[in-house]
N, C-alpha and C positions, 0 to 999 in steps of 0.2 A: 358238250360243246361250249356251254356257258363258262365252265371252269377254264377251258383252254383260252377262250377270249380274254377272260380276266387276267390269266397268267401272262399272256402276250402284252396286254395293255400295261400291266405293272412292270414287266421286264423293260419295255420301251421307255416308260416313264422314269424308272429309276436309273436306267442307262443314261438318259438325257440329264437327269439331276446330278447323279454322282460322277458320271463320266465326262460331262461337258460343262454344265452350269457351275457346279462347285469348284472344279479346277480353275475355270476362267475367273470366278469371283475371287478366289484366294490369290491367284496370280496378279489380278488387278489391284487388290489391296496391298499386296507385297510391293508392287511397283510404286504405288502411290505413297505408302507410308514408310517403307524401308528400301529405297531403290539401290543403295550401295550393297547391302548384304544380299538382297534378292538377285543381284546380278553377279554374285560370286566374290564380292569384296576385292575386286581387281585393283592392283597397284599399278599406277602409270608413271612413267618418266616422260614428261611432255605429253604427247599423244600416243606413245607406244606402251602397250601393256607389257610389263616385265614380270608379273607374277600375281599371286593372290595372297592376301593376308591370312588365308585359311589353309594353305598348302605349303609345306616346306620346300626348300630348294637345296640342291646339292652344291654347297660352297666348299671348295677344296683348297683354294689358295691360302697361304699363310696370312695374307693381308686382310682376310675376311674372317668373321666369326663363323664357326661351323655349327650346324644344327644337330639334332639327335640322329644317330645312325638310323637308316631306313631299311626295312626288311622286304621292301617290294621288289618284284622281279618282272621279267617279260620273256616272251618266247625268244630263243636263240635264233638270230637270223640265218645262221649256218645250219641249224638242225632244229626243226620245229618241235621235236619230241623232248627237247631239253629247255631249261630256263637259264637265264643269266641275271645277275644283279642289275636292277634298274632303279636307283634311288629316287624316291618321291614320285613314282609312277602312279598317278591318280587313277589310271585305267585299271590298275591291278592292286588296289589297296587290300592289304592283308597283313596279318602278323606272322611271325615266324612259327608260332605255336610250339615253341620249345619250352619245356618245363624247367623248374629249378634244378632237377636232377640230370638234365641233359648235358652230356659231354660236349656236344657241339656248341651249346650256349656258353658253357664255362670257357671253352677255348676262344670263342668270339669275344667275350668280355675281356679275357686276359690279353688278347692281341690288341684290342682297342685301348685298354689301359696302358699297355706297354708303349703304344704309339704316341700316347699323350704325354708320357714322361713319368718322372719319379713322383712318389707320394700318392695319397688317396685321391681319386677323381670323383667328381659328382656322378651319381648313378645315371643321370640322363645323357651323359656323354659316352657311356660305354654300353648302354642297353637300348635296343630299338623300341619304338612305341608300338602300341597295339595295332594302329592303322598303318604305320609306316609313313605317315604324311605330316606328322606334327610340325607346325610352323614355329613353335615356341621351345625355349629351353629355360631352365631355372636360372634365377639370378646368379647362383653359385656356378652354374655351367658357363655362363657368360663371363663372369669374373675370373674363372680359371683360365680363360683364353687371352686375357688382357696382355700379359707379357709377350706372347707370341705375336699378336697383332701389332702392338706398339713397336716391337723390334722390326717387323716387316715393313712398317710404314715410317720408321725413323721418328717416332713421336714419343714424348714422355708417357710413362705408364699412367701417371696421375691424370693426364688429359683423356686417355682412352677409358680409364676407370670411371671418370666423371660422366663421360658420354654413355656408358653402360647404365650407370645409376639413373640417368635421366630417362632411359628407355624402359625401365622396369614398370610393368603394368600391375596394378594392384588386383585384389580379389574383386570379382564381379559383385556389384551391389554391396561391397564392403565385407562380404562373408562367404561367397561361393568361390571355390577353386583356390589356387595358390598363386602367389606372385610369380610373374613370368616375363620373359623377354621375347618379343617377336624378332626372329633372326633376320628376316628380310628388311624390316623397318630399321633395325640396328645397323645393318650393313649399308643401307641407303643414307642414314644419318652419318655414318662413318665416312662414306665417300664425300658427303657434303662438307664435313668438318675437317677432314684430314686426307685430302686426295693423294 
């Protein structure tokens, strides 16, 4: 009986500590020290939330820069036993799990490359990310789209290229990761500079 009592006391104690006190303390610290990231790094236009700096969006118009292809899907509303493409569906983040020898992957990459036009294309414009939610593309991926965006907006390519170069984010702490461009931030800057 004494062992049962000790086990119950420890279970209740650790449930309160790890299930209540610790999460509340970490949430409070996050809100106090890093409120923007702790709340999802939301991007607002005025008072309206238009996205997150952490999750990509499906830009398809020629006047906007496009992000990486997304491999996310959702249940087909017409048939729940099937799935349909749902780009940047954060509720169903998953990679395609297609390996380098996959015929389906090779066909998808070839189709994306053909849609982008002649010449070699940056890898991030023809391959989907592991999560399907990447908000960033490489500087090469953004610069490869300059001609299309400039033509769609009736602006000189040099002006659009300069805008892209201003939006390039460096490596974190000067050494972690690769230089990148946040597509949502770039498109918002584009709308502000060249409506």
